[in-house]
Structures are given as structure tokens and as C-alpha cells.
N, C-alpha and C positions, 0 to 999 in steps of 0.2 A: 897659425890661427885660421880657422875656417870662417869665411865671410860669404855665406851662401844666401842667395835670394831665390825664393820660391813663391810664385803667385798662388793665391787661394784657388781652390777648385770652383767650378761653375756653380756648384750647389751652395756656395757661401761658406763651406767648411774646409779649412785648410788642413792638410795632414802631413805636410812636409815632403810629399812625393807626388809625382805626376799622376793625374787622375786615371791614366790608363793602366797603371800598375795594379795587379790583382791584390785583393785583400788576403791576408793570411787566414788560415782556418780559425774559426772561433773556438776557444776553450774557456771553461769557467775559471775565473781567478779564485784561488783558494784563500780568500780573505773575507771576513764578514762585512756587510754593509756598514758604512761609517768609518772604515779604516782610513787613516791618513797616510799620505806619502811624505817622505822627508823633502824639504825644500830649503834652498839657500837663497837668502834675500840680501841684496846690496842696497843700502840707502846712501844718498848723496846729500851731504849737508847736515850739520848738527846745530841748526838754529831751532826756533820754536817748533817748526814742523818735524824736524828730525828727531828731537827729543820726544815729542808726542808719539811719533811712530814707534820708537823703542818701547814705550810703555804700553801702547795699544796692542802691539804684537805679543808682548809678555802676558797680557791679560786675556787675550782672545785666541791665541794660536798655540798649537803643540807641534812637536816633531819638526822643528825648523832651526836654522842657524841664521844669525844676522850680523853683518858688519856695516857700520856707517862710516863713510870716508868724508872727512872734513878738512878743507884746505887750510884753514887757519890754525893757530897754535892752541886754541881753546874753543869751547862751545860758545854759542850765543848768536851766531849769524850776524844779522844787520846790527844788533845791539852790541856786538863786539867791534864791528868795523866802523860804525858811525859814532865818532867821539868829538865832533865839532862843538864849540861853545854854544850852549843853549839847546842842544839836542835833547828832545824828549818826545814822548808819545803824544799824539793828538786825539787819542781815544781815552776816555776816563780810565784811570789806573785799575780800579776794581773790576773792570770788565776786560781789561787787557791782561788776562791771566787765564790759566787753565781752570776749568770747572772742578777738576780733581785735585787742584792744589791752590785753594784760596789763600790770599795773603792779606790779613787785616792790617798790616804794618806799612802799607804804602805811605810815603811821606807827603805826597802832593796829589791833588786831583788829577794832574797829568804827570806821570812818573818820569823823572830824568832817565836818560839812556843808561847811565852807569847802574842805577838801581834795578832796571829791568835786566841788565846783563848779570848782575849778582843773583837775581831771582832765578834765572835760568841755570846758572852755575850751581846754585844751592840745590835745585831740583836734581841736577845731574849727579851730584855727590850723594844726596840723601836717598835717591832711588837706585844707587849703584849702577849707573848707566855707562860708566867709562869703560867697562870691559867690552862693550859693544861698539865703541867709537875709536877710530884711529884718526887723531888730529895730525895736521901737516901731511895729509895724504890727499892728492888730487886725482880724480878720475880723468884720464886723458883720451879715452876712446872706448867705444862699446860696439860690438859686432854680434848680430844675431846669427846663431847657428841653427838652421831649421831642422837638420837631421837629428841633432841632439836635444833640441828644445831648450837651449841654454844661451845665455849671454856670455861672450868672451869679453873681458875688460882689460884695459891697460891702466895701471895705477902708478902714479909717480910719488915716491916718498920725498917730500920737499926738504926734509932734514938731511937725508943722506945722498940725495940725487939718484937713488936707485929706482929703476922702473921695473915693475913686475906684472905678472898676469894673474887674473882672478877669473872666476866664473860664477854665474848666478842663474837660478831659475827665474827670479824676478828682480827688476830694478825699480826702486822708488826714488824719484828725483825730488828732493826737498831743498834745492839750492836757492829757491826764492825768485820772485819776480822783480824785486828791487835789490839786486845784488851786484850786477855787472855794471859798475859805474862808467860814465863816458865823459870825455871832454867835449866842450862845445865846438861846433863847426864854424870857427872864426879864422879868417885868413891871418897868418903870421903868429898864431898862438905859441908855437914852439920856439919862436925867435926871442920871446921875452926873457930878459936877463935877470929879472928880480925873482922873487919866490912865487912859483906857480903851484897852487894847491887845489885839490878837490875836497869837498866836504866829506866825502865817503872815504878819504884816505888822509885824515888830518894828522899832521906831524905834531907830536906832543910838545916838542921844543919850540914851536913857532910862537913868537912874542909879537903881537900886533900893536902893542901900545905905542902911541906917538908915530905911527907909520901912515903913509898915504896908501890906502887900500881900495881896491875895486871888488865888489861882490857881484858876480854875474848870475842872474837867475832869481826868480821870486816864487819858486815852488815851496814845498813844505820845509826844505832845509834852509833856503834863502831867507824866508820870513822869520825863522827862529834865530838865525845867525846875526842878521843885521842889527836888531835892537840889543843883542847881547854884547857885541863888540863896539857899537857906536859910541858909547861914553868914553872909550879908552883910545880910539884911533885919533890921529891928527886930522885926517880927512877921509871920508868914505864916499866913494862913487858907487851908486847902486844902479846896475845895468839891467833894464827891464825891456823885454821884447813884447810880451803879451800881458795884459792886466790879469789879475786873479781876484776871485772873491775872498774877502777876509770877513769872517763872521764875528759877531760879538762873542764875548766869553761864553763858553758852553753852559755854565751855570745860569747866566743871565738868559740865554736862549731857552733853556729848559723851563725856567720859571715863566718866561713870557708866553711860551706856547701852551702852558697849562697842561703839560704832559704828565705821565705816570710818576716821574721823579720829583715833581714840584713839592709834594707834601713832605717827603722824607728829607729833601735837601734843606728844608727849613729847620730841621732838627740837628743838622750836622755842623760841627764847629770848624770853621776855616778862617785863616787870616786873610789879609788883603792880597797876598801872593798865592792864595789857594792851597796853602799848607794845612794839613790836618793838625789840630792841636794834639798835644800829648794825651790829654784827657779823652779826646775823641778816639784815638788809636786804642787806648786801654778799654774804652767801651766796646769797640769792635771786637777786641780779643775776649772780653769777659761776657759779652751778650751776643751769642751766636745768632739768636733770632733777629736782633736788630741788624746785625751785619748782613745776614742773608736777605732780609727785606730790602736793605739798601742796595745790594748788588742786583737783585732781581728787578727792582724798580728802575734802576739805571739801564739795565739790559732792555727792558720793555721800551724805554724811551729811545734808545739807539735803534732798536728794531723797527720803530715806528717812523723813522726819518725818510724812508724811501719815497713817499708821495711828493717830497720837496722837488725831486728831479723830474717829475712827470709834467710834460709840457701842457700848459693851459689850465692847470689845476689851481684851485683857490689857495692851497697852502703854498705853492710856488710863488704865486702873485703876492701874497701877504709877506712871505719871507723875503722876497726880492726887495720890496718897498722898505722893509725894516733894515736890511743889510745896507742898502744904498744910503739910508739916513745915518746909520752907524759909521760907515766909511767916510762919509762927508764930514761928520762931526769930528772924527779922529784926525782928518786931514785939515781941520780948521777952516773948511770951506774954501781952501786954496784952489782956484779954478784950474791952474795948470796941473797940479797934482791930481785933482779929481778927474780931469779929462784923461790923464795918462794911466790912472790906476784903477778906476771903477769900470768894470767890464760892460760892454754893450750886449754881450751874448748871455743866454739864459743862466740863471743860478744853477750851478751843478755841472756846467759844461767842462770846467776844470775842477779838480779836487777842491771841495769846500774846506777851508782851512781856518781854524782859530789861531790867532797870532797876537797875543797880548803885547802891546808896546810897539809893534812893527810900524803901523801907520803913523803913530805919533813920532817915532824916531826919524821919519823922513822929513819932518819939519825942523829938525835940529840944525843949527848953523854950520856944523861940520859935515853935513850930508848934502850931496848933490845927486839928483836923479838923472840918469842918462837913459832916455826913453827911445829905444829902437834907433839909436843914432851912432852906433859903433861902425866905423869903416874897416878897421883892421887893428891887429895887435902889432906893436913895434917894440924894438928891444928895451926901451925905457918906459913903456906904458901903452896907452890906447890912443889911436888916432881917430877922431870923430869925422863924420861925413862932412862937417863944415870945414875941415882942414885943421881944426884946433887939436893940439896934442895935450894929453893928460898924463903927467909923469907919475909913476907909481912905484912903491916898494914891493907890493904884493898884489897878485890877482887871485881871488878865491872863486872857484867855479862851483856854484851850487846848481849844477846843470843836470842832475838826475842820472838815470840809468838807461841801459839798453833794454827796451821793452818789446823787442821783436819776438821774444820767446824762442829765439834761435839758440840751441845749446852751444856751450863754449868748447865743446869737443865733438868729434865725429860720433854720431849715433846712427849706425847702419842697420836698418830693419829690412823688411821685405821689399820696400820700394826705394832702396838706396839710402844715401846719406841724408838724414833729416835736415842737416844744415843747408844742403843745396835747395831743398824744397822751400824752406822758410826764408831764404835770401831772395826768392823771387815771388813767393805767394804769401798772402795773409795767413796767419796761423789758424788752423781749425782743430778743435779737440772734441772729445765726447765728454760732456758734463764737466769739462775742465780737467778731468782726471786721467784720461787716456787718449792716445793719438792713433790715427788711422795708419795701418801698415807697420806699426811698431808693436809687436807682440810682447806680452808680459812686462810692459813698461808703464809705470804710473807716475803721475805728477801731482804735487801739492801746488795749488794756485796756478795751474796752467792757464792756457788761453780761456778768456771769459770766465774767470773765477771771481769770487766776491771780495776782491782786494780793496774796493772802495766802500764797502758796506758796513764797516765796523771792525771789531776785534778779529784779527786773524787767528788768535789762540783757539777760540771755540770753533771757528771755521775749520781749523786744522784737525780738531777732534772728530768732526763729522766726516771729513775727507779720509782720515786714517781708518775710521770704522768701515767706511765704504770699501776702501782698498782691501782691508782685511777680509771682508765678506767675500770678495772676489777670489782672494788667495785661498781661503778655506774651501770654496766651491771647487777650485782646481785640485786641492789636496784630496778631497773626499770623492770626487767624481772622475778621477783618472784623466784630468785634462792637462796635456803637456804644454799647450800654448793657447792663449786667449787674446783676442784683439777686437776692438769695436769694428763692426762691419762698416764698409764704405757708405752703404745706404743709410745706416743710422747716423753717421757723422754728418752726411749731407742734409738729412732731414733736420737734425738738431740745429745746424748752422743756418738753415733756411729760416727756422723759427727765430733765431737771434737777429738775422738781418731784417725780418719783418717787424720785430718788436722794438728794436733800438730807436727808430724815428719817434717813438712816443716819449723818449727821454731827452733831457738836456745834453746827455753824453754825446749824442749823435749830432748836435748842433755845430755849425761852423765855429771854430775856435781851436787854437793849437793846444793839444793835451796829450799827456802820456797814455791816457785811455785809448788814444788812437795812434799810439806809437809815435807821438810827437808831430803828427800831421794836423793841418788845418781842417781838412776834410778827410773822410775815409771811414772804413769800418771800425767799429768799437771792438777792439780785440782783448781788452784787459778786464772787462767787467761782466758780471753775470746779468742775464736779461730778466731781472726780477728783484724782489726784495731778499733780504738775508734769510728770512724764514722760508721763503720760496725755495732758496737753494738747499737749505737743510731738509725740507720736505722732499725735494727731488731726489736726494741721496738716500732716502729712507729705505728703499728696496733696490736690489740689483735686477735690472730688466734683462733676463737671460736671453730674450729674443733679439737683443741688439748686438750680440757678440758672435764672432766666428770662433770655432773651436778646433783644436787638433788634439787627438786622444792618445794616451799612452799605449793602449792595447794594440798589439801588432795587427789585429783584425780591424782596427779603427771603429770598433763597436762602442757606441756611446753609453751602452748599458753594462759594460764590463764591470763597472764599479759595484753592481748589485751582488757580485761575489758568490759565496758558497751557500747562500740561503739563510744565514744567521745575521743578526744585527749586533753591533757593538754594545747596544743598550742592554740587551738581554745577557750579554756575556760579562758585563760589569757588575760584580757582586754588590757594589755600593749604590748602584742606580736602581730606582724604584721602577720596575718593569710594568707596573700597573698605574703609571702616572696619569694616564688618560681618564681614569675614574675620578681623579681629584680635580680635573680641569675641563669639565664638560663644555664650557662656553668659551674656552680660549681658542683663538684662531691660530 
């Protein structure tokens, strides 16, 4: 397997050969303008992003082949893996869906994990996507071959244990930012002799009833798990290192802020647990205008939330006051709990999380809060800094994921193994979709993507369209390799660094937005609103990329071909289209 590294030429355009090598003589390519070359695309991951990639390529691309490697035994990604009690989306259900596959039958305002998994599986079946997806297959290495303009891949068949080779013109990594779960860094963790569980790898047979249990972590998973299991456990110790903002129920917030969704929410039938009534679901199914109005109103409300994280703004100040009041009320005014659980850092520094019942559950007689006072884990439980020992049957770690953006396998591009770079340097990407020094390699929700801005479903649609535009450009313009220029990546990340201090995300406070650090660069979030991200991806900025061309002469205009256009050679195409669209850009 070739593992070649070749630096770009001084003129910013890499051609896979040293700059002193003479160009081959130029000859006209005997193909019409608009011809496409065949490409092979390898996708990684069959969660929401991977499934959307399959559909987008089918709709927008021709002359290609695609295989998506998925390590799990079925599609669904995070919604297959996360099955802990209480797991659900914290974005309203009717916005946590693909725009091209609306689902009027969501059961709850915030859909349970299993319902989202079934939604994704149903799409996979009904869209006949399984012929493009190989489950129980894990990519274990990728090496860029400069001379051939191809990726060499190593793939492990997890069912058979066989490892085989594949190759691709393009790799599209949709493995997800919240996928590689991690244990907490606590001394003695592996010495525990009871049941040690991570929320992202929940054992279905685990029975927590009448057990003494510790839940470590108060991120999105922890605040959903605690109130769900609290009524059934004998004793629950909740271990919290950093406080987090818990906002009022989303419907209450939308109504209080008088946003676009307020009017339509008043017409929707929900019970006290925010389940949609059967009659309401039937209305959504039989009245498409009502359904679309509801979805769009909710989407506008979500898109308008960005000012809350802008430091010094009136909306942030108003929201902070209301959230403090809400948390204080839910904690019953208990001074010890309020001091431990209500943050001092700005609203939005950590992910803003709705968590019905969480704060109230911490006042239950069978719950004890352990606030930043774990010394170590011992074989039968937790030893506190005071010396006191807490005996446990199970320790549940709701401690999140590796957010370093470091791939889980070697990705060897023009600048060596990407893993080596990301182990020592903060991740930098181009518009979150492409990486410097890594040609023909694209990412869904890479560094500084919109993962905290609302639904990733519609975000993945915009990303997939953008990546597809780049691939089409390569197909039609004779481009063998494309990579964002180092200058473009540096300029883009300079903008990120200058912008982030305007937001609560940059404020001191431990957050996965900063890869778990108290201080440091914000590497997980886009520097702007959700609409800002979509707008940014509207056009491909060709000037920000370095190109290697297929033509032996390395002539960028070889794609102009034999003087004819595929448009005039297509008998079904109207070759006088321009007469009908005089004002169209």
C-alpha cells in the first residue's frame, strides 16, 4: 500500500509531483464540456449524517459508486448506541428530522431515543439505502496516495474478523462528534468490583432497582438519567464537578420569550408529560398546512436563540435572571444545592439543557449530591476527600465523549498522520467540512461545526449539499485532488479566535465545547448563528482550495474538452434555456 507524502507546490497548487518536473505536452481531451468522471466515495458512519449523504448523492450526483462503512450492527448512530433510561432528544421532535422526510407522528415534544432510531431505520428501508451500507465494518486506516489521487483504506469486518483493502477518490467522515465515549479520569476507576457502566454503552440487562448507585456527570445524559432512575434505586449519589444551566421546559421558554412559536403552540394538544394527543397527531397527518406552519414556526424559534449566548446582550441578561429563578424554585431554595448547582459563569458557557424533573429529583430523600469531593474509586465504591467511604453496587458514568476531533484510526495525508497533529494541537478545519493537508477528505460536523445550534438533521443536509458541490466540481473540471489551502484555513480560524470572546462559549467554565477544558479555544462550535452557518455554505469559494489536475499537462482548462457542451448533446435538454430565464443569475 502506497503511503506517499508530497508537499504542495509554491504556487499553491499541488500536482503530486515535484515542481521541477516538466509538464507533459498539452492535448485536447476528446470529451464535451460538462462530462463527468467516475468516482468512488467511501462514507464512514450510518447515523443521521451518513443516511443523508446517501440520499444527497443519489439526488445530485451521477457516474459514481458509494459504500458506507458502519461499525455497528445497524444504522442509527448515536440513537442506536445511546439507550440509557430517559434518553431522548433535547431539540423539539418536529425539528429533529430531515426536511425531506417529515414525520407527523412523533409521540412527544422531545422524542425518545428509540423512536428516533426507528425513524432512521424506517428511512433506510423505505429509501432502499441498505445496498450502499455495510454494517459491522470499521475503517481502521486511511492513507493518501498522491500519485494515484486515491485513498487506500483498511477495513475490518467485525463479524468475520477479516481485514481487507479498499480505495476511494473521496472519503466522507460522518462518524459524529459525540460518538467516541470516554471514561472519567478518576483514580482507581478500574478497581471497582461492582457494575461499571457508561451511558453510551448501556447494558440492557442492568437492573438498577433497589441498588446503591452513583451517577457521575451532569451533562445532557446525566440530567436525563438521574430523574428516570431515582424513584427505583435504593440510594443515588450524584457526583457533580461543574454546575450546569438547566432551563425551564422549552414550551414554557418559547411562550415566555414571545417568539414565533408562541401562537401556534397555543393550538397544540399536549398532556402534562408533553405527549401529543392522538387527535393532535391525526390533525398533523390530515392537515399538512397546519403541520408545516407548526414546524416552520418552531424552526424560526430555534434559529433565533443565538443572541442568548452573546455576552452583554439584553436577551442573555433577561434569560439568565429567569433561569436562576427557575433553578432556585426547582431546588426548593435549598442553599447548599443552589450554591453547588447554579453556575456563576454566563448562560451558555456549557450546553443549555432542558431537564424536566432533574433538579426536583435531587431533593428526594434517597438522593445525595457529591459536589466535587471524590478522592478516588475503591473496589467497593467511592472514597471521598473527607475520608468517608460510599459503598456502591454500580457506578454509572455519564461523562460524555472524546471531543478532540482526533480520528480513531490513522488518517495519513500530505502532512503525515492526522492523529499525531491533533494529539498536540487544537483542531483546525475549513468551514468544519475539510481539513488542511488532507486531500479529498470531508467531515460532517468537524471542528467548529454547529453542534450546539439546534437540530443536526437539517445541518447535515446543508453540509451534504456543500460536499456534493465540491465533488461535482472535481468530477466535471478534471480535478484529481482538492484540499483547503493552508492560508484559507489560517484565515478562517483567525476569524473564529477573534469572534469567540463575544460569546459565553469562550468564558471560563469546563465544557465539551472546549474539549473538556476550563479555558481554551472553542473547538466544537460554529462562530455564529445557525442561519449564518447555512448561509456560509451556500457557495463553494473556489479561491480557498488547492487543486491537482487529472490532465498529464496539469492544465486546469483541459476539462473544456472538444468544443462541444453536454447540454447541446443531450436531446432532452432545452439548448435555448437562456431565452426563458433572462434574469436568473
